[in-house]
Residue frames relative to the residue before (quaternion, step in Angstrom):
aa qw qx qy qz dx dy dz
X 1.0000 0.0000 0.0000 0.0000 0.00 0.00 0.00
X 0.2908 -0.7373 0.5852 0.1717 3.54 -0.97 0.91
X 0.0976 -0.7766 0.6212 0.0385 3.57 -1.08 0.80
X 0.0802 0.7941 -0.5941 0.1001 3.56 -0.57 1.17
X 0.1609 -0.7694 0.6116 0.0895 3.54 -0.95 0.93
X 0.1690 -0.7781 0.6013 0.0661 3.54 -0.63 1.20
X 0.1094 -0.7864 0.6067 0.0398 3.56 -0.91 0.96
X 0.0466 -0.8130 0.5783 -0.0496 3.53 -0.61 1.23
X 0.1740 -0.7934 0.5794 0.0675 3.55 -0.44 1.26
X 0.0503 -0.8079 0.5866 -0.0264 3.55 -0.93 0.96
X 0.4402 -0.6974 0.5029 0.2588 3.61 -1.13 0.65
X 0.5251 0.5758 -0.4423 0.4439 3.57 0.78 1.09
X 0.5068 -0.6024 0.4983 0.3633 3.56 -1.28 0.14
X 0.6483 -0.4990 0.3934 0.4195 3.55 -1.28 0.30
X 0.6483 0.5160 -0.3174 0.4612 3.61 1.04 -0.71
X 0.6499 0.5080 -0.3132 0.4706 3.59 0.99 -0.82
X 0.6115 0.5660 -0.3449 0.4321 3.57 1.02 -0.77
X 0.6328 0.5573 -0.3407 0.4159 3.58 0.91 -0.89
X 0.6867 0.4500 -0.2783 0.4985 3.60 1.00 -0.79
X 0.6755 0.5184 -0.3024 0.4285 3.60 0.85 -0.97
X 0.6366 0.5485 -0.3479 0.4158 3.59 0.99 -0.71
X 0.5839 0.5745 -0.3755 0.4336 3.60 1.15 -0.51
X 0.6716 0.4852 -0.2860 0.4814 3.55 0.98 -0.89
X 0.6723 0.4988 -0.2958 0.4601 3.58 0.94 -0.93
X 0.6332 0.5343 -0.3256 0.4556 3.57 1.02 -0.79
X 0.6569 0.5116 -0.3018 0.4644 3.58 0.94 -0.93
X 0.6573 0.5195 -0.3025 0.4545 3.55 0.99 -0.90
X 0.6924 0.4702 -0.2805 0.4699 3.58 0.85 -0.98
X 0.6255 0.5404 -0.3433 0.4460 3.61 1.00 -0.72
X 0.6496 0.5226 -0.3094 0.4574 3.54 1.01 -0.84
X 0.6773 0.5028 -0.2836 0.4560 3.55 1.06 -0.80
X 0.7849 0.3695 -0.1531 0.4732 3.57 1.10 -0.70
X 0.6524 0.4436 -0.3465 0.5074 3.58 1.16 0.51
X 0.4676 0.6618 -0.5016 0.3030 3.55 -1.23 0.39
X 0.8024 0.3255 -0.2204 0.4491 3.55 -1.34 0.22
X 0.6846 -0.4923 0.2869 0.4547 3.55 1.13 0.61
X 0.6584 0.4570 -0.2969 0.5191 3.55 1.32 -0.10
X 0.3177 0.7868 -0.4593 0.2629 3.52 0.65 1.13
X 0.6185 -0.5388 0.4453 0.3589 3.50 -1.20 -0.70
X 0.1788 -0.7361 0.6438 0.1083 3.55 -1.06 0.86
X 0.1934 -0.7670 0.6010 0.1146 3.58 -0.81 0.98
X 0.1798 -0.8217 0.5383 0.0516 3.55 -0.54 1.23
X 0.7950 0.0047 0.0160 0.6064 3.58 1.14 -0.60
X 0.0937 0.7528 -0.6475 0.0732 3.51 -1.17 0.74
X 0.3222 0.7613 -0.4705 0.3087 3.54 0.07 1.33
X 0.5884 -0.5640 0.4275 0.3910 3.59 -1.17 0.42
X 0.1077 -0.7792 0.6099 0.0958 3.56 -1.20 0.47
X 0.0347 -0.7664 0.6401 0.0407 3.54 -1.26 0.48
X 0.1754 -0.7915 0.5822 0.0618 3.54 -0.66 1.15
X 0.5288 -0.5741 0.4931 0.3842 3.60 -1.17 0.42
X 0.6488 -0.5503 0.3508 0.3912 3.55 -1.12 0.62
X 0.6203 0.5608 -0.3461 0.4255 3.59 1.08 -0.64
X 0.7378 0.3634 -0.2151 0.5267 3.61 1.23 -0.39
X 0.3656 0.7600 -0.4724 0.2561 3.59 1.27 0.13
X 0.5136 -0.6307 0.4858 0.3201 3.56 -1.10 0.72
X 0.8383 0.0094 -0.0774 0.5396 3.57 -0.85 1.06
X 0.6634 -0.5593 0.2875 0.4055 3.53 1.18 0.66
X 0.8145 0.2465 -0.1459 0.5045 3.66 1.15 -0.02
X 0.6814 0.4590 -0.3067 0.4806 3.65 1.10 -0.39
X 0.1356 0.8500 -0.4891 0.1410 3.58 -0.19 1.24
X 0.7355 0.3331 -0.2425 0.5378 3.62 1.22 0.02
X 0.3237 0.7405 -0.5480 0.2159 3.53 -1.14 0.64
X 0.6312 -0.5199 0.4124 0.4015 3.56 -1.14 -0.66
X 0.1960 -0.7779 0.5916 0.0800 3.56 -0.92 1.01
X 0.0013 -0.7924 0.6099 -0.0007 3.56 -0.96 0.88
X 0.1021 -0.7613 0.6363 0.0724 3.56 -1.21 0.59
X 0.0159 0.8208 -0.5652 0.0808 3.57 -0.69 1.12
X 0.2194 -0.7124 0.6396 0.1880 3.53 -1.35 0.29
X 0.1756 -0.7726 0.6048 0.0803 3.57 -0.81 1.08
X 0.2186 -0.7610 0.5994 0.1177 3.58 -0.80 1.04
X 0.2419 -0.8494 0.4585 0.0986 3.56 -0.29 1.28
X 0.0720 -0.8528 0.5147 0.0516 3.60 1.00 -0.77
X 0.8563 -0.0978 0.0956 0.4981 3.59 -0.84 -1.02
X 0.5607 0.6399 -0.3905 0.3517 3.59 1.20 -0.08
X 0.6290 0.4945 -0.3554 0.4833 3.61 1.20 0.16
X 0.6258 -0.5551 0.3819 0.3929 3.62 -1.14 0.53
X 0.6567 -0.5544 0.3558 0.3671 3.54 -1.19 0.64
X 0.6758 0.5031 -0.3235 0.4307 3.59 0.90 -0.85
X 0.6156 0.5144 -0.3465 0.4862 3.61 1.22 -0.41
X 0.6471 0.5342 -0.3218 0.4386 3.60 0.98 -0.83
X 0.6029 0.5710 -0.3524 0.4315 3.59 1.15 -0.57
X 0.6963 0.4880 -0.2629 0.4560 3.58 1.15 -0.60
X 0.7765 0.3262 -0.1481 0.5185 3.57 1.11 -0.65
X 0.4462 -0.6225 0.5606 0.3148 3.52 -1.27 0.46
X 0.6756 -0.4842 0.3448 0.4361 3.59 -1.21 0.30
X 0.6604 0.5212 -0.3104 0.4427 3.58 1.00 -0.79
X 0.6679 0.4880 -0.3011 0.4745 3.58 1.21 -0.41
X 0.6042 0.5719 -0.3555 0.4259 3.57 1.26 -0.31
X 0.4823 0.6150 -0.4750 0.4044 3.50 0.49 1.25
X 0.2178 -0.7450 0.6143 0.1418 3.55 -1.24 0.49
X 0.2537 -0.7421 0.6034 0.1445 3.55 -1.00 0.89
X 0.0967 -0.8170 0.5683 0.0123 3.58 -0.75 1.06
X 0.0629 -0.7356 0.6731 0.0432 3.51 -1.08 0.88
X 0.0017 -0.8187 0.5722 -0.0472 3.56 -0.84 0.97
X 0.1387 -0.7570 0.6362 0.0539 3.51 -1.11 0.87
X 0.1015 -0.8018 0.5885 0.0216 3.56 -0.51 1.20
X 0.0954 0.7753 -0.6105 0.1307 3.55 -0.31 1.32
X 0.0818 -0.8688 0.4848 0.0587 3.56 0.98 0.94
X 0.5043 -0.1226 -0.8546 0.0165 1.58 -1.94 1.64
X 0.6035 0.5056 -0.3799 0.4856 3.61 1.26 0.26
X 0.0054 0.7733 -0.6339 0.0100 3.55 -1.13 0.79
X 0.0822 -0.7806 0.6173 0.0535 3.56 -1.15 0.64
X 0.0486 -0.7887 0.6127 -0.0157 3.53 -0.97 0.95
X 0.0494 -0.7882 0.6133 0.0138 3.59 -0.89 0.94
X 0.1186 -0.7952 0.5946 0.0114 3.53 -0.78 1.17
X 0.0222 0.7885 -0.6125 0.0503 3.57 -0.92 0.95
X 0.2915 -0.7201 0.5979 0.1974 3.52 -1.34 0.27
X 0.4718 -0.7161 0.4284 0.2847 3.62 -0.64 1.05
X 0.6335 0.5260 -0.3341 0.4587 3.61 1.13 -0.54
X 0.7310 0.4270 -0.2281 0.4809 3.58 0.94 -0.92
X 0.2035 -0.8145 0.5149 0.1734 3.58 1.24 -0.53
X 0.8478 -0.1282 0.0956 0.5056 3.62 -0.86 -0.94
X 0.5743 0.6111 -0.3722 0.3978 3.58 1.24 -0.17
X 0.7671 0.2151 -0.1617 0.5824 3.59 1.26 -0.09
X 0.1999 0.7567 -0.6043 0.1493 3.55 -0.85 1.01
X 0.0863 -0.7426 0.6620 0.0528 3.52 -1.14 0.80
X 0.0397 -0.8096 0.5840 -0.0446 3.56 -0.44 1.25
X 0.0328 -0.8202 0.5697 -0.0400 3.55 -0.54 1.24
X 0.0581 -0.7777 0.6259 0.0022 3.58 -0.67 1.14
X 0.0755 -0.8147 0.5749 -0.0095 3.55 -0.79 1.06
X 0.0050 -0.7665 0.6422 -0.0065 3.55 -1.03 0.89
X 0.2227 -0.7702 0.5896 0.0975 3.54 -0.88 1.04
X 0.0206 -0.8303 0.5496 -0.0900 3.53 -0.53 1.27
X 0.4319 -0.6949 0.5153 0.2550 3.56 -1.08 0.78
X 0.5132 0.5812 -0.4871 0.4020 3.57 0.38 1.24
X 0.5521 -0.6289 0.4429 0.3218 3.58 -1.31 -0.06
X 0.7110 -0.4913 0.2590 0.4313 3.56 1.06 0.74
X 0.5197 0.6710 -0.3973 0.3490 3.56 1.23 0.36
X 0.4774 0.6721 -0.4502 0.3431 3.62 1.23 -0.11
X 0.4543 -0.7469 0.4264 0.2323 3.57 -0.80 1.03
X 0.8403 0.0019 0.0772 0.5367 3.60 0.81 -0.96
X 0.0040 0.8436 -0.5361 0.0306 3.58 0.62 1.12
X 0.7108 0.4528 -0.2639 0.4691 3.61 1.13 -0.57
X 0.4346 -0.7462 0.4302 0.2631 3.57 1.28 0.34
X 0.1537 0.8116 -0.5421 0.1546 3.57 0.84 0.98
X 0.5077 -0.6187 0.5004 0.3301 3.55 -1.22 0.50
X 0.6985 -0.4607 0.3358 0.4325 3.55 -1.27 0.21
X 0.6601 0.5033 -0.3071 0.4655 3.59 0.95 -0.85
X 0.6529 0.5069 -0.3158 0.4659 3.60 1.01 -0.80
X 0.6289 0.5362 -0.3366 0.4512 3.59 1.03 -0.75
X 0.6325 0.5299 -0.3336 0.4560 3.59 1.06 -0.69
X 0.7009 0.4567 -0.2562 0.4843 3.58 1.08 -0.72
X 0.5798 0.6412 -0.3646 0.3460 3.60 1.16 -0.60
X 0.1528 -0.7358 0.6544 0.0831 3.49 -1.13 0.87
X 0.2238 -0.7847 0.5685 0.1048 3.59 -0.80 1.04
X 0.0358 -0.7866 0.6160 -0.0227 3.57 -0.86 1.06
X 0.2169 -0.7565 0.6056 0.1181 3.58 -0.81 1.05
X 0.1718 -0.7823 0.5932 0.0808 3.56 -0.87 1.01
X 0.1685 -0.7564 0.6281 0.0706 3.55 -0.80 1.10
X 0.3531 -0.7841 0.4704 0.1983 3.58 -0.37 1.19
X 0.6278 0.5404 -0.3317 0.4515 3.58 1.28 -0.29
X 0.4886 0.6643 -0.4367 0.3594 3.59 1.24 -0.23
X 0.5913 -0.5830 0.4149 0.3721 3.61 -1.11 0.60
X 0.2119 -0.7430 0.6208 0.1328 3.55 -1.24 0.61
X 0.6821 -0.4834 0.3464 0.4255 3.55 -1.27 0.21
X 0.6493 -0.5171 0.3864 0.4021 3.57 -1.22 0.44
X 0.6450 0.5399 -0.3149 0.4398 3.58 1.04 -0.81
X 0.7272 0.4249 -0.2355 0.4849 3.58 1.08 -0.70
X 0.5818 0.6446 -0.3705 0.3296 3.57 1.15 -0.53
X 0.0442 0.7383 -0.6713 0.0481 3.49 -1.13 0.94
X 0.4794 -0.7041 0.4432 0.2793 3.56 -0.64 1.10
X 0.6409 0.5386 -0.3213 0.4427 3.58 1.05 -0.74
X 0.7361 0.3735 -0.2093 0.5243 3.58 1.21 -0.46
X 0.4668 0.6756 -0.4385 0.3653 3.60 1.20 0.49
X 0.3540 -0.7659 0.4960 0.2051 3.62 -0.38 1.20
X 0.6158 0.5521 -0.3578 0.4335 3.61 1.15 -0.50
X 0.7488 0.3586 -0.2108 0.5159 3.61 1.21 -0.30
X 0.6258 0.5740 -0.3239 0.4171 3.56 1.27 -0.27
X 0.0337 0.7529 -0.6571 0.0134 3.55 -1.12 0.80
X 0.3903 -0.7442 0.4955 0.2197 3.55 -0.68 1.13
X 0.3966 -0.7173 0.5225 0.2348 3.56 -0.81 1.01
X 0.6710 0.5122 -0.2912 0.4501 3.58 1.14 -0.62
X 0.8160 0.2538 -0.1173 0.5060 3.61 0.81 -0.96
X 0.4182 -0.7112 0.4646 0.3215 3.58 1.21 -0.44
X 0.4893 0.6688 -0.4372 0.3494 3.61 1.22 0.08
X 0.7015 0.3916 -0.3458 0.4847 3.49 -1.11 0.83
X 0.5592 -0.1167 -0.8087 -0.1398 1.45 -2.41 0.62
X 0.3636 -0.6884 0.5797 0.2404 3.56 -1.31 0.36
X 0.1804 -0.8088 0.5546 0.0756 3.58 -0.66 1.11
X 0.5125 -0.6874 0.4312 0.2810 3.53 -0.81 1.10
X 0.7255 0.4399 -0.2553 0.4636 3.62 1.01 -0.69
X 0.6356 0.4708 -0.3421 0.5074 3.58 1.26 0.26
X 0.4752 -0.6888 0.4748 0.2726 3.58 -1.15 0.66
X 0.0317 0.8506 -0.5219 0.0550 3.57 0.80 1.06
X 0.5991 0.5881 -0.3652 0.4022 3.59 1.10 -0.63
X 0.6902 0.4737 -0.2686 0.4765 3.59 1.16 -0.55
X 0.7748 0.3513 -0.1707 0.4971 3.59 1.17 -0.46
X 0.5182 0.6776 -0.4277 0.2991 3.65 1.11 -0.43
X 0.0838 -0.7489 0.6554 0.0497 3.53 -1.29 0.60
X 0.5164 -0.3040 -0.7860 0.1519 1.55 -1.50 2.02
X 0.2427 -0.7655 0.5733 0.1627 3.57 -1.25 -0.17
X 0.0737 0.7510 -0.6556 0.0279 3.52 -1.34 0.45
X 0.2449 -0.7537 0.5846 0.1738 3.54 -1.31 0.24
X 0.2681 -0.7226 0.6205 0.1447 3.51 -1.07 0.89
X 0.1301 -0.7918 0.5958 0.0336 3.58 -0.49 1.26
X 0.0123 -0.8077 0.5882 -0.0369 3.56 -0.44 1.23
X 0.1191 -0.7956 0.5934 0.0266 3.56 -0.52 1.21
X 0.0846 -0.8056 0.5864 0.0069 3.57 -0.60 1.18
X 0.0743 -0.7417 0.6661 0.0254 3.55 -0.84 1.09
X 0.0002 0.8320 -0.5500 0.0721 3.53 -0.68 1.11
X 0.0118 0.7815 -0.6233 0.0244 3.56 -0.99 0.93
X 0.0900 0.7558 -0.6450 0.0682 3.53 -1.01 0.91
X 0.0475 -0.8228 0.5660 -0.0209 3.59 -0.35 1.26
X 0.3323 0.6860 -0.5869 0.2730 3.53 -0.47 1.29
X 0.4425 -0.7288 0.4503 0.2651 3.57 -0.43 1.18
X 0.8162 0.2377 -0.2071 0.4842 3.53 -0.88 1.03
X 0.7661 0.3171 -0.1816 0.5286 3.59 1.20 -0.38
X 0.4505 0.7457 -0.4392 0.2192 3.59 1.17 -0.45
X 0.7179 0.4505 -0.2764 0.4531 3.59 0.66 -1.06
X 0.6559 0.5260 -0.3164 0.4393 3.57 0.91 -0.90
X 0.7145 0.4447 -0.2668 0.4697 3.57 0.83 -0.95
X 0.6247 0.5329 -0.3507 0.4503 3.61 0.97 -0.74
X 0.6681 0.4791 -0.3054 0.4805 3.60 0.95 -0.83
X 0.6211 0.5431 -0.3359 0.4544 3.57 1.05 -0.74
X 0.6674 0.5057 -0.2976 0.4586 3.56 0.88 -0.96
X 0.6830 0.4790 -0.3036 0.4604 3.61 0.84 -0.90
X 0.6154 0.5346 -0.3403 0.4686 3.59 1.08 -0.68
X 0.6763 0.4919 -0.2883 0.4665 3.55 0.96 -0.86
X 0.5999 0.5471 -0.3564 0.4624 3.58 1.10 -0.68
X 0.6549 0.5035 -0.3128 0.4688 3.59 0.90 -0.91
X 0.6476 0.5212 -0.3140 0.4587 3.59 0.96 -0.84
X 0.6654 0.5039 -0.2985 0.4629 3.57 0.93 -0.92
X 0.6540 0.5123 -0.3143 0.4594 3.58 0.93 -0.89
X 0.6554 0.5109 -0.3137 0.4593 3.60 0.95 -0.87
X 0.6971 0.4729 -0.2826 0.4588 3.59 0.80 -1.00
X 0.6424 0.5313 -0.3289 0.4438 3.57 0.96 -0.85
X 0.7392 0.4174 -0.2567 0.4621 3.59 0.80 -0.92
X 0.5294 0.5555 -0.4209 0.4837 3.61 1.21 -0.19
X 0.6605 0.4928 -0.3007 0.4801 3.58 0.95 -0.88
X 0.6437 0.5434 -0.3255 0.4294 3.57 0.93 -0.92
X 0.6835 0.4744 -0.3001 0.4665 3.60 0.88 -0.87
X 0.7556 0.4168 -0.2084 0.4603 3.58 0.96 -0.83
X 0.5498 0.6432 -0.4094 0.3413 3.61 1.21 -0.10
């Protein structure tokens, strides 16, 4: 199992992030659905866990959703060769107990051999907290930490001028632009960090390493693009 913690520093407050993510999520969902390769929403309801099952020992109420994502042509060719169209789907369960959120993605064909578990905590700091997800000693040894700078360049395929922090300045708050070659993460006001812990397992002889690395690369890409949109929305 790969364990990577992505840390994304943003010039917003934790409270502002909660609102901005709704707009960014709606925008990204619109861009990534259509042509029969969309999203089925199976459940969307409040949840309340007993304190003994609370996330990180204290987050136990919020909104639960269950969805099916139909991937189709959005997966690499070598993966499509292994699966039928009906198998090219991901089942997602998510618990939003902001500022904590948990998302678990599985594939019905792979069952326990594939899982992507994403735990997110939004904290009013600059990404310097050592263990916000309360990992064990063994997990800390396996953990890889990756800092994402939303002002860094993205690929031509992902680039949208409207979502470029180096060109965006908020008319409402005056924040921005953010320049990749400046240490804005250390000086911006306000500030917060989105700590995204990704645990990933893919067991398939001959493909495990390749697919695990592909998934983690795509997670980093998605996190970067999403938070560029969030800042610029």
